[in-house]
C-alpha positions in Angstrom: 0.3 0.1 -0.2 1.0 3.7 -0.7 -0.3 5.6 2.3 -1.9 8.9 0.7 -2.5 12.4 2.6 -4.8 14.9 0.9 -5.0 18.1 1.6 -5.7 21.7 -0.1 -9.7 21.9 0.5 -11.8 24.7 2.0 -15.0 27.1 1.6 -15.1 28.9 -1.5 -18.0 30.9 -3.1 -19.3 29.4 -6.4 -17.3 30.3 -9.5 -14.2 30.3 -7.4 -11.2 27.9 -7.6 -9.2 25.7 -5.3 -6.3 23.2 -5.9 -6.1 20.1 -4.1 -2.8 18.2 -3.3 -2.4 14.3 -2.7 0.9 13.2 -1.4 2.5 9.9 -0.9 5.2 9.3 1.7 8.8 10.1 0.2 9.5 6.2 0.8 6.6 5.4 -1.6 8.8 4.8 -4.4 6.0 2.7 -6.6 3.5 5.9 -6.5 5.0 6.4 -10.0 4.0 3.1 -11.4 0.4 3.7 -10.7 -2.7 5.3 -12.5 -4.1 7.6 -10.0 -7.5 9.2 -9.5 -9.6 11.5 -7.3 -12.6 10.4 -6.0 -15.4 12.5 -4.0 -18.3 11.7 -1.5 -21.0 14.2 -0.8 -23.3 13.8 2.4 -25.8 11.0 1.9 -24.3 9.9 -1.6 -22.0 7.1 -2.8 -18.2 7.9 -3.5 -17.9 8.6 -7.2 -14.9 8.9 -9.5 -13.7 12.4 -10.5 -10.6 12.2 -12.4 -7.7 10.0 -13.4 -4.4 10.2 -14.4 -1.7 7.8 -15.9 1.5 6.9 -14.6 3.5 9.0 -17.2 1.0 12.1 -16.8 0.1 12.3 -20.4 -3.2 10.3 -20.1 -6.0 11.9 -18.2 -9.9 11.2 -18.1 -12.6 13.2 -16.1 -16.4 12.8 -15.1 -18.7 14.4 -17.5 -19.8 16.9 -14.2 -16.1 18.2 -14.0 -15.1 18.2 -17.6 -13.6 21.3 -18.6 -13.3 22.7 -15.2 -10.9 20.5 -13.4 -7.6 19.6 -14.3 -5.6 16.7 -12.9 -2.0 16.8 -12.6 0.8 14.9 -11.1 4.9 15.5 -10.1 6.2 11.9 -9.8 9.6 13.4 -8.5 7.6 14.7 -5.5 5.3 11.8 -5.2 2.3 14.4 -5.4 -0.8 14.6 -7.6 -3.0 17.5 -8.0 -6.5 18.7 -8.7 -7.0 22.2 -10.0 -10.8 23.1 -9.5 -12.1 26.0 -11.6 -15.6 27.4 -11.8 -16.7 25.4 -8.6 -20.3 24.8 -8.3 -22.3 24.1 -5.0 -22.9 20.3 -6.6 -18.9 20.2 -6.3 -19.6 20.2 -2.2 -18.1 17.1 -1.1 -15.1 15.2 0.6 -12.4 14.5 -1.9 -10.1 11.6 -1.7 -7.1 10.4 -3.7 -6.3 6.6 -4.7 -5.1 4.2 -7.2 -7.2 3.5 -10.3 -9.1 1.7 -11.4 -9.1 -0.2 -8.4 -8.3 1.8 -4.9 -5.6 -0.3 -3.5 -4.5 1.7 -0.7 -6.5 2.5 2.6 -8.7 5.6 2.2 -7.2 8.7 3.8 -9.1 11.3 5.8 -9.7 13.6 2.6 -10.2 17.1 2.3 -13.4 18.8 2.7 -14.2 21.1 -0.5 -17.5 23.4 0.2 -19.0 25.6 -2.3 -21.4 28.2 -1.1 -24.0 29.5 -3.6 
């Protein structure tokens, strides 16, 4: 397993931006070998896929609801993945998590809360 720590969430008005980070321990030398993804879970709803990025950082995919507004990226030298979220909407309010893709293979972290006010 590759322990992961999410950060960067907060409270923002609709139309605003946030940048989330997902950091793996420096000792996690296998981070660069994995497809990684962001997931989110809103209150009372199931956890859902948001975006994924291939190990070489070239291939990306997005959920339809965030395509064109969110950008996923990674820096394998820093064992870190990012999610730039622009034009945020109240419907984006959720706890955001990172994990491997397509199968979450590591324990879920505490996540980072994103709250978008209207």
